[in-house]
Backbone as CSV, one residue per row, in Angstrom:
resi,resn,N_x,N_y,N_z,CA_x,CA_y,CA_z,C_x,C_y,C_z
1,UNK,34.484,-99.244,-75.947,34.379,-97.886,-76.351,32.923,-97.587,-76.717
2,UNK,32.462,-96.378,-76.327,31.079,-95.956,-76.554,31.023,-95.211,-77.877
3,UNK,30.014,-95.532,-78.647,29.892,-94.883,-79.955,29.578,-93.401,-79.767
4,UNK,30.014,-92.553,-80.718,29.754,-91.112,-80.604,28.255,-90.782,-80.576
5,UNK,27.453,-91.547,-81.293,26.009,-91.280,-81.293,25.396,-91.551,-79.914
6,UNK,25.847,-92.635,-79.312,25.333,-92.991,-77.984,25.789,-91.979,-76.944
7,UNK,27.014,-91.510,-77.060,27.559,-90.513,-76.146,26.790,-89.200,-76.287
8,UNK,26.464,-88.779,-77.501,25.711,-87.553,-77.745,24.294,-87.678,-77.188
9,UNK,23.701,-88.857,-77.338,22.353,-89.078,-76.809,22.358,-89.013,-75.291
10,UNK,23.367,-89.573,-74.634,23.467,-89.527,-73.175,23.640,-88.098,-72.699
11,UNK,24.474,-87.324,-73.412,24.716,-85.934,-73.042,23.418,-85.125,-73.204
12,UNK,22.676,-85.359,-74.279,21.411,-84.658,-74.505,20.405,-85.011,-73.404
13,UNK,20.408,-86.270,-72.953,19.523,-86.698,-71.871,19.850,-85.996,-70.567
14,UNK,21.160,-85.850,-70.268,21.555,-85.142,-69.048,21.139,-83.678,-69.113
15,UNK,21.289,-83.058,-70.250,20.901,-81.661,-70.397,19.387,-81.507,-70.235
16,UNK,18.645,-82.435,-70.767,17.182,-82.365,-70.666,16.742,-82.419,-69.201
17,UNK,17.436,-83.203,-68.383,17.099,-83.282,-66.962,17.365,-81.962,-66.266
18,UNK,18.379,-81.269,-66.659,18.733,-80.009,-66.013,17.940,-78.835,-66.562
19,UNK,17.248,-78.987,-67.644,16.455,-77.918,-68.229,14.976,-78.053,-67.863
20,UNK,14.685,-78.692,-66.740,13.293,-78.848,-66.325,12.754,-77.529,-65.790
21,UNK,11.477,-77.400,-65.850,10.817,-76.175,-65.411,10.105,-76.463,-64.096
22,UNK,10.312,-75.622,-63.114,9.683,-75.775,-61.812,8.501,-74.812,-61.738
23,UNK,7.315,-75.334,-61.404,6.135,-74.508,-61.305,5.593,-74.612,-59.886
24,UNK,5.387,-73.475,-59.233,4.951,-73.420,-57.835,3.443,-73.170,-57.767
25,UNK,2.736,-74.052,-57.062,1.288,-73.931,-56.905,0.926,-73.683,-55.439
26,UNK,1.884,-73.199,-54.659,1.668,-73.015,-53.225,0.513,-72.103,-52.888
27,UNK,0.377,-70.997,-53.614,-0.717,-70.065,-53.327,-2.078,-70.698,-53.597
28,UNK,-2.178,-71.456,-54.681,-3.444,-72.114,-55.007,-3.760,-73.211,-53.988
29,UNK,-2.750,-73.932,-53.562,-2.950,-74.978,-52.555,-3.391,-74.343,-51.239
30,UNK,-2.737,-73.245,-50.840,-3.097,-72.564,-49.583,-4.538,-72.049,-49.646
31,UNK,-4.945,-71.485,-50.789,-6.327,-71.020,-50.939,-7.309,-72.184,-50.822
32,UNK,-6.976,-73.295,-51.433,-7.837,-74.475,-51.358,-7.961,-74.999,-49.939
33,UNK,-6.862,-74.999,-49.213,-6.887,-75.457,-47.817,-7.727,-74.517,-46.974
34,UNK,-7.542,-73.196,-47.143,-8.331,-72.226,-46.378,-9.820,-72.391,-46.658
35,UNK,-10.167,-72.626,-47.932,-11.569,-72.806,-48.286,-12.125,-74.070,-47.628
36,UNK,-11.366,-75.144,-47.630,-11.804,-76.392,-47.022,-11.976,-76.226,-45.512
37,UNK,-11.014,-75.572,-44.866,-11.102,-75.353,-43.418,-12.308,-74.475,-43.101
38,UNK,-12.534,-73.442,-43.891,-13.686,-72.561,-43.667,-14.990,-73.348,-43.797
39,UNK,-15.088,-74.211,-44.803,-16.304,-75.013,-44.976,-16.511,-75.948,-43.790
40,UNK,-15.453,-76.586,-43.333,-15.575,-77.498,-42.191,-15.961,-76.740,-40.925
41,UNK,-15.353,-75.581,-40.735,-15.662,-74.773,-39.561,-17.111,-74.286,-39.608
42,UNK,-17.600,-73.959,-40.780,-18.992,-73.530,-40.933,-19.946,-74.670,-40.573
43,UNK,-19.648,-75.868,-41.031,-20.482,-77.035,-40.703,-20.469,-77.280,-39.189
44,UNK,-19.296,-77.209,-38.576,-19.181,-77.447,-37.137,-19.930,-76.376,-36.337
45,UNK,-19.813,-75.113,-36.740,-20.490,-74.022,-36.037,-22.006,-74.148,-36.170
46,UNK,-22.480,-74.494,-37.353,-23.917,-74.679,-37.560,-24.444,-75.836,-36.701
47,UNK,-23.679,-76.925,-36.640,-24.086,-78.069,-35.829,-24.149,-77.680,-34.347
48,UNK,-23.162,-76.934,-33.870,-23.150,-76.489,-32.475,-24.332,-75.572,-32.201
49,UNK,-24.597,-74.623,-33.090,-25.721,-73.713,-32.921,-27.041,-74.486,-32.852
50,UNK,-27.225,-75.427,-33.761,-28.468,-76.206,-33.782,-28.648,-77.015,-32.498
51,UNK,-27.571,-77.600,-31.990,-27.655,-78.400,-30.761,-27.932,-77.512,-29.547
52,UNK,-27.361,-76.303,-29.518,-27.657,-75.367,-28.426,-29.153,-75.058,-28.422
53,UNK,-29.710,-74.768,-29.590,-31.146,-74.451,-29.686,-31.983,-75.627,-29.197
54,UNK,-31.605,-76.831,-29.570,-32.334,-78.021,-29.094,-32.238,-78.134,-27.572
55,UNK,-31.041,-77.908,-27.030,-30.841,-78.051,-25.583,-31.634,-77.042,-24.765
56,UNK,-31.909,-75.871,-25.320,-32.641,-74.860,-24.546,-34.105,-74.753,-24.977
57,UNK,-34.606,-75.747,-25.692,-35.973,-75.659,-26.210,-37.024,-76.312,-25.321
58,UNK,-36.631,-76.923,-24.226,-37.632,-77.513,-23.328,-38.387,-76.393,-22.626
59,UNK,-39.706,-76.361,-22.731,-40.467,-75.248,-22.167,-40.775,-75.425,-20.685
60,UNK,-41.013,-74.306,-20.038,-41.546,-74.333,-18.676,-43.027,-74.690,-18.780
61,UNK,-43.631,-75.090,-17.668,-45.054,-75.405,-17.651,-45.822,-74.135,-17.300
62,UNK,-46.795,-73.815,-18.129,-47.596,-72.614,-17.901,-49.037,-73.026,-17.634
63,UNK,-49.679,-72.266,-16.776,-51.098,-72.491,-16.505,-51.827,-71.169,-16.652
64,UNK,-53.060,-71.281,-17.079,-53.893,-70.082,-17.185,-54.618,-69.891,-15.870
65,UNK,-54.699,-68.645,-15.486,-55.427,-68.325,-14.256,-56.915,-68.517,-14.452
66,UNK,-57.657,-68.419,-13.386,-59.111,-68.588,-13.463,-59.763,-67.393,-14.127
67,UNK,-61.080,-67.442,-14.200,-61.849,-66.348,-14.790,-61.931,-65.191,-13.810
68,UNK,-61.627,-64.034,-14.339,-61.762,-62.833,-13.518,-63.161,-62.277,-13.659
69,UNK,-63.377,-61.124,-13.107,-64.681,-60.484,-13.234,-64.964,-60.132,-14.685
70,UNK,-66.187,-60.213,-15.101,-66.580,-59.858,-16.459,-66.280,-60.942,-17.474
71,UNK,-65.933,-62.168,-17.050,-65.711,-63.269,-17.963,-64.354,-63.265,-18.657
72,UNK,-63.471,-62.375,-18.271,-62.143,-62.347,-18.900,-61.209,-63.306,-18.179
73,UNK,-60.304,-63.915,-18.936,-59.336,-64.800,-18.286,-58.168,-63.970,-17.766
74,UNK,-57.557,-64.433,-16.716,-56.406,-63.734,-16.146,-55.135,-64.188,-16.855
75,UNK,-54.029,-63.646,-16.451,-52.758,-63.924,-17.108,-52.329,-65.378,-16.970
76,UNK,-51.509,-65.777,-17.919,-50.884,-67.092,-17.852,-49.733,-66.996,-16.855
77,UNK,-49.546,-68.017,-16.059,-48.422,-67.986,-15.120,-47.585,-69.251,-15.254
78,UNK,-46.318,-69.112,-14.900,-45.375,-70.222,-14.994,-45.366,-70.972,-13.679
79,UNK,-45.444,-72.288,-13.761,-45.346,-73.116,-12.564,-43.907,-73.016,-12.046
80,UNK,-43.689,-72.557,-10.831,-42.323,-72.389,-10.308,-41.505,-73.686,-10.314
81,UNK,-42.156,-74.815,-10.106,-41.438,-76.094,-10.065,-40.902,-76.494,-11.444
82,UNK,-41.433,-75.885,-12.505,-40.995,-76.266,-13.849,-39.790,-75.458,-14.334
83,UNK,-39.375,-74.461,-13.592,-38.214,-73.647,-13.990,-36.938,-74.478,-13.894
84,UNK,-35.931,-74.062,-14.661,-34.651,-74.788,-14.630,-33.941,-74.519,-13.310
85,UNK,-33.121,-75.470,-12.923,-32.331,-75.345,-11.703,-30.864,-75.211,-12.083
86,UNK,-30.059,-74.804,-11.146,-28.622,-74.682,-11.387,-28.077,-76.018,-11.883
87,UNK,-27.306,-75.978,-12.945,-26.763,-77.188,-13.546,-27.583,-77.717,-14.709
88,UNK,-28.826,-77.225,-14.847,-29.696,-77.626,-15.964,-29.531,-76.645,-17.120
89,UNK,-29.944,-77.088,-18.291,-30.077,-76.137,-19.393,-31.236,-75.220,-19.055
90,UNK,-31.169,-73.945,-19.464,-32.302,-73.055,-19.204,-33.547,-73.564,-19.941
91,UNK,-34.690,-73.434,-19.286,-35.942,-73.825,-19.929,-36.545,-72.598,-20.605
92,UNK,-37.288,-72.836,-21.660,-37.839,-71.753,-22.468,-39.131,-71.226,-21.864
93,UNK,-39.124,-69.953,-21.519,-40.337,-69.262,-21.102,-40.935,-68.596,-22.350
94,UNK,-40.059,-68.007,-23.143,-40.416,-67.490,-24.468,-39.433,-68.144,-25.442
95,UNK,-39.547,-67.855,-26.706,-38.600,-68.425,-27.676,-37.498,-67.433,-28.037
96,UNK,-37.406,-66.346,-27.316,-36.480,-65.271,-27.670,-35.024,-65.723,-27.655
97,UNK,-34.589,-66.419,-26.619,-33.201,-66.872,-26.539,-32.892,-67.879,-27.650
98,UNK,-33.797,-68.803,-27.897,-33.580,-69.797,-28.964,-33.416,-69.122,-30.321
99,UNK,-34.235,-68.124,-30.588,-34.180,-67.423,-31.875,-32.934,-66.563,-32.008
100,UNK,-32.319,-66.197,-30.883,-31.167,-65.291,-30.918,-29.830,-66.018,-31.014
101,UNK,-29.797,-67.327,-30.864,-28.529,-68.052,-30.970,-28.036,-67.948,-32.412
102,UNK,-26.786,-67.545,-32.573,-26.234,-67.344,-33.909,-24.865,-67.994,-34.023
103,UNK,-24.393,-68.126,-35.257,-23.002,-68.500,-35.497,-22.458,-67.622,-36.606
104,UNK,-21.156,-67.416,-36.575,-20.497,-66.562,-37.549,-19.085,-67.088,-37.752
105,UNK,-18.661,-67.192,-39.001,-17.291,-67.606,-39.325,-16.590,-66.370,-39.868
106,UNK,-15.386,-66.062,-39.337,-14.705,-64.839,-39.762,-14.209,-64.932,-41.199
107,UNK,-13.740,-63.807,-41.728,-13.350,-63.699,-43.139,-12.308,-64.723,-43.569
108,UNK,-11.262,-64.918,-42.750,-10.207,-65.842,-43.171,-10.579,-67.303,-42.911
109,UNK,-11.713,-67.529,-42.283,-12.200,-68.894,-42.086,-11.464,-69.676,-41.022
110,UNK,-10.779,-68.984,-40.116,-10.013,-69.679,-39.090,-10.625,-69.556,-37.707
111,UNK,-11.768,-68.903,-37.607,-12.405,-68.724,-36.307,-13.915,-68.667,-36.500
112,UNK,-14.626,-69.320,-35.598,-16.087,-69.281,-35.622,-16.577,-68.864,-34.239
113,UNK,-17.686,-68.155,-34.229,-18.301,-67.700,-32.982,-19.721,-68.234,-32.951
114,UNK,-20.093,-68.840,-31.831,-21.473,-69.261,-31.602,-21.883,-68.575,-30.307
115,UNK,-22.999,-67.856,-30.328,-23.380,-67.135,-29.120,-24.750,-66.522,-29.221
116,UNK,-24.992,-65.570,-28.326,-26.243,-64.838,-28.267,-25.930,-63.370,-28.017
117,UNK,-26.799,-62.497,-28.479,-26.622,-61.066,-28.232,-27.421,-60.602,-27.019
118,UNK,-28.164,-61.496,-26.415,-29.024,-61.127,-25.291,-28.247,-61.094,-23.989
119,UNK,-28.442,-60.040,-23.217,-27.754,-59.904,-21.931,-28.099,-61.049,-20.987
120,UNK,-29.363,-61.445,-20.954,-29.726,-62.507,-20.014,-29.153,-63.857,-20.446
121,UNK,-28.816,-64.013,-21.716,-28.109,-65.216,-22.148,-26.734,-65.292,-21.509
122,UNK,-26.042,-64.154,-21.473,-24.739,-64.078,-20.805,-24.877,-64.353,-19.313
123,UNK,-25.920,-63.809,-18.708,-26.146,-64.014,-17.272,-26.424,-65.491,-16.986
124,UNK,-27.268,-66.121,-17.794,-27.544,-67.548,-17.617,-26.263,-68.366,-17.770
125,UNK,-25.472,-68.030,-18.777,-24.252,-68.786,-19.089,-23.190,-68.654,-17.999
126,UNK,-23.007,-67.450,-17.470,-21.854,-67.207,-16.591,-22.170,-67.075,-15.109
127,UNK,-23.367,-66.601,-14.757,-23.624,-66.297,-13.347,-24.654,-67.185,-12.662
128,UNK,-25.531,-67.789,-13.420,-26.639,-68.511,-12.797,-26.475,-70.025,-12.807
129,UNK,-25.343,-70.519,-13.305,-25.114,-71.960,-13.302,-25.969,-72.716,-14.298
130,UNK,-26.406,-72.036,-15.365,-27.223,-72.688,-16.394,-26.537,-72.592,-17.749
131,UNK,-25.284,-72.998,-17.761,-24.478,-72.919,-18.971,-25.133,-73.725,-20.092
132,UNK,-25.273,-73.115,-21.236,-25.838,-73.817,-22.382,-24.876,-73.795,-23.567
133,UNK,-24.027,-72.783,-23.673,-23.074,-72.710,-24.782,-21.847,-73.594,-24.529
134,UNK,-21.165,-73.366,-23.420,-19.960,-74.143,-23.112,-20.312,-75.604,-22.888
135,UNK,-21.420,-75.849,-22.216,-21.835,-77.225,-21.938,-22.102,-77.995,-23.238
136,UNK,-22.765,-77.358,-24.191,-23.036,-78.009,-25.471,-21.738,-78.202,-26.254
137,UNK,-20.844,-77.216,-26.209,-19.537,-77.351,-26.870,-18.780,-78.541,-26.297
138,UNK,-18.806,-78.710,-24.993,-18.126,-79.857,-24.379,-18.760,-81.184,-24.800
139,UNK,-20.089,-81.209,-24.915,-20.780,-82.433,-25.354,-20.396,-82.811,-26.784
140,UNK,-20.300,-81.808,-27.650,-20.042,-82.060,-29.072,-18.563,-81.997,-29.437
141,UNK,-17.695,-81.777,-28.463,-16.266,-81.608,-28.728,-15.659,-82.660,-29.644
142,UNK,-15.824,-83.954,-29.364,-15.235,-84.967,-30.243,-15.784,-84.924,-31.672
143,UNK,-17.089,-84.689,-31.823,-17.678,-84.612,-33.165,-17.157,-83.388,-33.916
144,UNK,-17.052,-82.268,-33.234,-16.549,-81.048,-33.862,-15.098,-81.239,-34.288
145,UNK,-14.312,-81.883,-33.447,-12.905,-82.131,-33.793,-12.800,-83.004,-35.040
146,UNK,-13.666,-84.016,-35.149,-13.645,-84.888,-36.339,-14.026,-84.117,-37.600
147,UNK,-14.994,-83.230,-37.485,-15.399,-82.441,-38.653,-14.266,-81.531,-39.097
148,UNK,-13.657,-80.834,-38.158,-12.629,-79.855,-38.509,-11.375,-80.546,-39.059
149,UNK,-11.036,-81.702,-38.525,-9.839,-82.399,-38.991,-10.103,-83.262,-40.209
150,UNK,-11.354,-83.347,-40.649,-11.661,-84.107,-41.850,-11.983,-85.548,-41.593
151,UNK,-12.238,-85.901,-40.331,-12.565,-87.281,-39.990,-14.015,-87.629,-40.186
152,UNK,-14.832,-86.689,-40.650,-16.258,-86.942,-40.878,-17.093,-86.566,-39.691
153,UNK,-18.390,-86.726,-39.822,-19.316,-86.358,-38.740,-19.431,-87.510,-37.853
């Protein structure tokens, strides 16, 4: 036979288990996850942007023309053989395209854009066979995937 004190203590223990309080932290966890994903996506987009700039930073070869009349030098000209060919990264004639490469992460942190606002950047990428954005993304794909999934750089 169980003593009345022991029986009362067991009953009080059962009641205590059923009187537990449930606290939901789902919204805070979701915010933390979104912030972490946004940070990882920002790092990946910045890395892609920087690598694109490096890939298109090789300059064309320029030569200065001879002396014109009156001792003035003529215009600088680009050696045709130094221009990029189809399948190559575009070579830099000016630094305008390199300076225009940007990245942007949207408000919710679930999408990043790396690109250029220059029309000739689009033409180089899509029509002239000198892809620099997609080609660099393909090169860095495994590293970007590791960053976004939390596997490190």
